[in-house]
C-alpha positions in Angstrom: 0.0 0.0 0.0 1.3 3.5 -0.9 2.4 5.7 2.0 -0.1 8.5 2.1 1.5 10.1 5.2 5.1 10.8 4.0 4.5 14.3 2.7 3.1 15.3 6.1 6.0 13.6 7.9 8.6 15.4 5.8 7.0 18.7 6.5 7.0 18.1 10.2 10.6 16.8 10.0 11.7 20.1 8.5 9.8 22.0 11.2 11.7 19.9 13.8 15.0 20.8 12.0 14.4 24.4 12.7 13.6 23.9 16.3 16.2 25.7 18.4 15.7 23.3 21.3 17.1 20.4 19.2 20.1 22.5 18.2 20.7 23.5 21.8 20.8 19.9 22.9 23.4 19.1 20.3 25.6 22.1 21.1 25.1 22.1 24.9 27.3 19.1 25.4 30.4 20.9 24.3 30.1 23.3 27.2 30.7 20.4 29.6 34.4 20.9 29.3 34.1 24.0 31.6 32.7 22.0 34.5 35.0 19.0 33.9 38.0 21.2 34.0 37.1 22.1 37.6 37.1 18.4 38.7 39.8 15.8 39.2 38.5 13.9 36.1 41.4 14.9 33.9 43.2 11.6 34.4 40.0 9.5 34.1 40.9 8.1 30.6 43.9 5.8 30.5 45.9 4.4 27.5 44.6 1.2 26.1 46.1 -2.2 27.0 48.4 -3.6 24.4 46.4 -6.5 22.9 48.0 -9.9 22.6 46.7 -13.0 21.1 45.2 -15.5 23.6 46.1 -19.1 23.1 43.3 -21.5 24.0 41.0 -19.0 25.6 37.5 -20.6 25.8 34.7 -18.1 25.9 30.9 -18.4 25.8 28.4 -15.5 25.3 24.7 -15.3 26.2 21.9 -13.2 24.9 18.1 -13.6 24.7 14.9 -12.3 23.2 11.3 -12.0 24.4 7.9 -11.4 22.9 4.3 -11.6 24.2 1.1 -12.8 22.7 -1.8 -10.9 24.4 -5.1 -12.8 24.6 -8.7 -11.5 24.4 -9.3 -11.9 28.2 -6.3 -9.8 29.2 -4.0 -12.7 29.9 -0.9 -13.4 27.7 1.6 -16.0 26.7 5.1 -14.7 27.1 7.8 -16.4 25.1 11.4 -15.8 26.3 14.4 -17.5 24.8 18.2 -17.4 25.3 21.3 -19.0 23.7 24.9 -19.4 24.8 27.3 -19.5 21.8 31.0 -20.3 22.1 34.4 -20.1 20.3 35.4 -23.8 20.7 33.0 -25.5 18.4 30.6 -26.8 21.1 26.9 -27.0 20.4 25.1 -23.9 21.7 23.2 -24.1 24.9 19.6 -22.9 24.3 16.2 -22.8 26.0 12.8 -21.3 25.7 10.2 -20.3 28.3 6.5 -20.3 27.3 4.6 -18.9 30.2 0.9 -18.2 30.5 0.3 -15.2 32.8 -3.1 -14.2 34.1 -2.6 -10.5 33.4 0.0 -8.9 31.2 2.4 -6.2 32.4 5.7 -5.2 30.7 7.6 -6.2 33.9 7.0 -9.9 33.4 8.7 -9.8 30.0 12.1 -8.5 31.1 11.9 -10.6 34.3 11.4 -13.8 32.4 14.1 -12.7 29.9 16.5 -12.1 32.7 15.7 -15.5 34.2 16.1 -17.5 31.0 19.4 -15.8 30.2 20.7 -16.6 33.6 19.6 -20.2 33.4 21.2 -20.8 30.0 24.4 -19.1 31.3 24.4 -21.3 34.4 24.2 -24.4 32.2 27.0 -23.2 30.0 29.2 -22.5 33.1 28.5 -25.8 34.8 29.8 -27.6 31.7 33.3 -26.7 32.9 34.5 -25.9 29.4 35.0 -22.1 29.5 37.4 -19.5 31.0 35.1 -16.5 30.2 31.4 -15.9 30.3 30.1 -12.8 28.4 26.7 -11.4 29.2 24.8 -8.6 27.5 23.7 -5.7 29.6 24.6 -4.0 32.9 25.1 -6.2 36.0 24.5 -3.3 38.3 21.3 -2.2 36.5 19.9 -5.7 36.4 20.3 -6.4 40.1 19.1 -2.9 41.1 16.0 -3.1 38.8 15.1 -6.5 40.3 15.4 -5.2 43.8 13.3 -2.2 42.9 10.7 -4.5 41.5 10.5 -6.2 44.9 9.8 -3.0 46.8 8.3 -0.4 44.5 4.7 -0.8 43.3 5.1 0.5 39.8 1.8 -1.0 38.9 -0.7 -3.0 40.9 -0.7 -5.9 38.5 3.1 -6.3 38.9 2.4 -7.7 42.3 1.4 -11.0 40.6 4.9 -11.6 39.6 7.0 -11.1 42.8 8.0 -14.9 42.9 9.2 -14.6 39.3 11.3 -11.5 40.2 12.8 -13.5 43.1 13.7 -16.4 40.8 15.3 -14.0 38.3 17.4 -12.4 41.1 18.3 -15.7 42.6 19.2 -17.1 39.1 21.5 -14.1 38.4 23.3 -14.7 41.7 23.7 -18.4 41.0 25.4 -17.7 37.7 27.9 -15.4 39.3 28.5 -17.6 42.3 29.0 -20.8 40.2 31.4 -18.9 37.9 33.4 -18.0 40.9 33.6 -21.6 42.1 34.7 -22.8 38.7 37.2 -20.0 38.0 35.2 -18.6 35.1 35.6 -14.8 34.5 32.3 -13.1 34.1 32.0 -9.9 31.9 28.9 -7.9 31.4 29.0 -5.7 28.3 26.7 -2.8 27.5 26.9 -1.3 24.0 24.5 1.6 24.5 24.7 2.4 28.2 22.3 5.1 29.6 23.8 4.9 33.0 24.8 8.1 34.8 27.1 6.7 37.5 30.4 8.2 36.3 28.5 11.4 35.4 27.2 11.9 38.9 30.5 11.1 40.5 32.4 13.5 38.2 30.0 16.4 38.2 29.2 16.4 42.0 32.9 16.2 42.8 33.5 19.2 40.5 30.6 21.2 42.1 31.9 20.5 45.5 35.5 21.6 44.6 34.2 24.8 43.0 32.0 25.7 45.9 34.8 25.0 48.4 37.1 27.2 46.4 34.5 30.0 47.0 34.3 29.2 50.7 36.2 32.2 52.0 33.6 34.4 50.5 30.4 32.4 51.0 28.9 30.3 53.7 29.1 26.6 52.9 26.6 25.0 55.2 26.6 21.4 56.4 23.4 20.8 54.6 24.9 21.9 51.3 28.0 19.7 51.8 25.6 16.8 52.7 23.8 17.2 49.3 27.0 17.3 47.4 28.5 14.3 49.2 25.3 12.2 48.6 25.5 13.2 45.0 29.1 11.9 44.9 28.3 8.6 46.8 24.8 7.7 45.5 23.1 7.0 42.2 21.2 9.2 41.5 19.9 11.8 44.0 18.0 13.7 41.3 15.5 10.9 41.4 14.6 12.0 45.0 12.3 15.1 44.9 13.7 16.6 48.1 17.3 16.6 46.8 16.2 17.7 43.3 14.4 20.7 44.8 17.4 21.6 46.9 19.7 21.5 43.8 17.3 23.7 41.9 17.3 26.1 44.9 21.1 26.1 45.0 21.2 27.0 41.3 18.9 29.9 41.8 20.4 31.4 44.9 24.2 30.7 44.6 26.1 33.9 44.7 29.7 32.8 44.7 32.4 33.9 42.3 31.6 30.8 40.1 27.9 31.4 40.1 27.4 30.7 36.3 29.5 27.6 36.4 27.6 26.2 39.4 24.3 26.9 37.7 25.5 25.2 34.5 26.9 22.2 36.5 23.6 21.7 38.3 21.7 21.9 35.1 23.9 19.1 33.7 23.4 17.0 36.8 19.6 17.4 36.5 19.5 16.7 32.7 18.5 13.2 32.0 19.7 13.5 28.4 23.3 13.5 29.5 24.7 10.1 30.5 28.1 8.6 31.3 28.7 8.1 27.6 28.0 11.7 26.7 30.3 13.0 29.5 33.1 10.5 28.8 33.0 11.3 25.0 33.4 15.0 25.8 36.3 14.2 28.2 37.9 12.0 25.6 37.6 14.8 23.0 39.1 17.3 25.4 42.1 15.0 26.1 42.6 13.8 22.6 41.8 10.2 23.5 41.0 8.2 20.4 41.2 4.7 22.0 41.4 4.0 25.7 39.8 2.9 28.9 38.6 4.7 32.1 39.7 4.1 35.6 37.8 1.3 37.4 35.0 2.3 39.7 34.0 -0.1 42.4 30.3 0.3 43.2 28.0 -1.2 45.9 24.4 -0.5 46.9 24.7 3.1 45.9 21.0 3.5 44.7 19.6 6.8 45.9 16.2 5.4 46.8 17.5 2.5 48.8 19.8 4.9 50.7 17.2 7.6 51.2 14.8 5.1 52.7 17.5 3.3 54.8 17.0 0.1 52.8 20.7 -0.6 52.5 20.2 -2.2 55.9 19.2 -5.7 54.7 16.7 -6.3 57.5 14.9 -3.1 56.6 14.8 -4.1 53.0 13.5 -7.6 53.7 10.6 -6.1 55.7 9.5 -4.2 52.6 10.0 -7.3 50.4 7.9 -9.4 52.8 4.9 -7.1 52.4 5.2 -7.5 48.6 5.4 -11.3 48.8 2.3 -11.4 51.0 0.4 -9.1 48.5 1.4 -11.4 45.7 0.3 -14.5 47.6 -3.2 -13.0 47.9 -3.6 -12.1 44.2 -2.2 -15.4 42.9 -4.5 -17.4 45.2 -7.5 -15.7 43.8 -6.5 -16.6 40.2 -5.3 -20.1 41.1 -1.8 -19.1 39.9 0.3 -21.1 42.4 0.7 -21.3 46.1 3.5 -19.3 47.9 5.4 -20.0 51.0 6.2 -16.5 52.3 9.1 -17.5 54.6 10.7 -19.7 51.9 10.6 -16.9 49.3 12.0 -14.4 51.9 14.9 -16.7 52.8 15.8 -17.0 49.1 16.0 -13.2 48.8 18.0 -12.9 52.1 20.7 -15.3 50.8 21.1 -13.3 47.6 21.2 -9.9 49.3 23.7 -11.0 51.9 26.1 -12.5 49.3 25.7 -10.6 46.1 29.1 -9.2 45.1 30.1 -5.6 44.3 30.7 -4.5 40.8 33.8 -3.2 39.1 32.6 -0.8 36.4 34.6 0.9 33.6 34.2 2.2 30.0 36.3 1.2 27.1 36.7 3.1 23.8 37.8 0.5 21.3 37.8 2.7 18.2 38.0 6.4 17.6 34.7 6.5 15.8 32.9 4.4 18.4 31.3 5.4 21.6 32.6 4.1 24.9 31.2 0.7 25.9 30.4 -0.1 29.5 32.2 -3.1 31.0 31.2 -4.6 34.4 32.8 -7.4 36.4 31.7 -9.0 39.7 34.1 -8.2 42.5 33.7 -11.0 45.2 35.9 -9.6 48.0 33.1 -7.2 49.2 29.4 -7.8 49.2 27.2 -5.2 47.5 25.5 -4.3 50.8 28.6 -4.1 53.0 28.6 -0.6 54.4 32.2 -0.8 55.6 33.3 0.4 52.2 32.2 3.5 50.3 29.4 2.9 47.8 31.6 4.4 45.0 35.3 4.1 45.0 38.0 4.3 42.3 39.8 1.0 42.7 42.6 0.7 40.2 44.7 -2.0 41.9 42.6 -4.9 40.6 44.1 -6.5 37.4 41.5 -7.1 34.7 43.9 -7.0 31.8 42.9 -10.5 30.6 39.2 -9.5 30.5 40.0 -6.4 28.5 42.3 -8.2 26.2 39.6 -10.7 25.3 37.2 -7.8 24.5 39.8 -6.1 22.4 40.4 -9.3 20.4 36.7 -9.8 19.9 36.0 -6.2 18.7 35.4 -5.7 15.0 33.5 -2.5 14.5 30.7 -0.4 16.1 28.1 -3.0 15.0 30.1 -6.1 15.7 31.4 -4.8 19.0 31.9 -8.3 20.3 31.7 -11.1 17.8 30.3 -13.7 20.3 27.7 -11.4 21.8 26.7 -10.2 18.4 26.2 -13.8 17.2 24.2 -14.7 20.3 22.0 -11.6 19.7 21.4 -12.6 16.0 20.2 -16.1 17.1 18.1 -15.0 20.1 16.5 -11.8 18.8 12.9 -12.3 17.6 12.3 -11.3 14.0 8.7 -10.6 13.0 8.5 -13.7 10.7 9.7 -15.9 13.5 7.3 -14.5 16.0 4.4 -14.9 13.7 5.3 -18.6 13.3 5.4 -19.0 17.1 2.1 -17.1 17.5 0.3 -19.2 14.8 1.4 -22.4 16.5 0.1 -21.2 19.8 -3.3 -20.2 18.3 -3.7 -23.5 16.4 -2.5 -25.8 19.1 -3.9 -24.2 22.2 -7.0 -22.8 20.4 -6.7 -19.4 22.0 -8.1 -16.1 20.9 -5.7 -13.2 20.6 -6.4 -9.5 20.7 -7.7 -8.3 17.3 -4.9 -5.8 16.9 -2.3 -8.6 16.8 -4.0 -10.2 13.8 -4.5 -6.8 12.1 -0.7 -6.1 12.4 0.0 -9.1 10.2 -3.1 -8.9 8.0 -4.2 -12.3 9.2 -7.2 -13.9 11.1 -5.4 -15.6 13.9 -8.4 -16.4 16.0 -10.1 -19.9 16.0 -13.8 -20.1 15.4 -16.2 -20.2 18.4 -17.2 -23.7 17.6 -13.6 -24.8 18.2 -14.1 -24.1 21.9 -17.2 -26.4 22.3 -15.2 -29.5 22.8 
């Protein structure tokens, strides 16, 4: 069918091209150098490791895909699959989850995807054939998102799936724990990271240094220092309304010698369009870095919400989680969706929280035309919730040269940023034709009725006739 909308689209596109706000976003990032120059981030980028060819390094990479088939009654069938591919000629490890869920929420998709990826990774690790395990995504973001799902009611219907969230969290921990036992090095790689962990650390340190340099001429209160220190230590205080408002107030009322710089720095902190990658790219440009790696940042339970609510104390956190498990038990019982043992579920969470390792995080720029890629590695010496160590700490003494060398050797270009992870993604990602085949098999074999919009999207009648249900 001819596209009868393109002429309107092109007109709107040209209007957008003249929008000063879009141009401002594109030019604003260059001004970051002013605030960065006031920080101690000048030595953040380091020269790249000299790559050397590994002999006999055995690596396996895991990625997954997930889709949902929504049904007429509001329930859904969620299909999640994952694959582990390797560089030693072994058959891939693969598996698929096909779950019927009584109500559909987006949460259950990524929870089941996380679970199946971890289960496939665990099977690959347990084979004892590999030195390295590569996983797609951010380890810190995954574990924090799963913990958030256990305590924050983003949607009432999400309460159904608290046990699935617990299984996903436990499975992620089991992979990391088993890898440690077997001497397998685990590497999480994120191609398009939207994290703001380095950004917060760099900008808040710069703001603190600038304000303290004005201290002889202005009053630097304990409350102001507390805000800045929390911004340095946590991720991210701008998500907390109270701290966000205090930062806005500081920007409006600051009268030190560096008033404009402070206002600009706070604006950058508050801007959610500026991530680690944006900041590090600008810093690399300023320092003439074409290829390199950042210093290693050791992070623990630095989440601003957990800290603000005193939930980095595990007993406090478990009390919140227990309430959510009990809520889930009530809903699932009504829909006959399984029976929960609250104490058993809580004990599973407790074990994970007490033992989950900290994370070593860094960014690597493999090619001058490519953006920095986030690399995370579990650090087993300190648990994530151990408060005896700062939540954020540059920790350069740990040697991860073998990890980086493997990634350098597997890099091809910005698309094929890691040949094994790219291959796993190609296998696991759902194409439309593949998913249609899955959906038609579900409709024909289970005799289920999908939402009409699904059939309309493919131009097909995917619903069985009413008489098919009379058996």
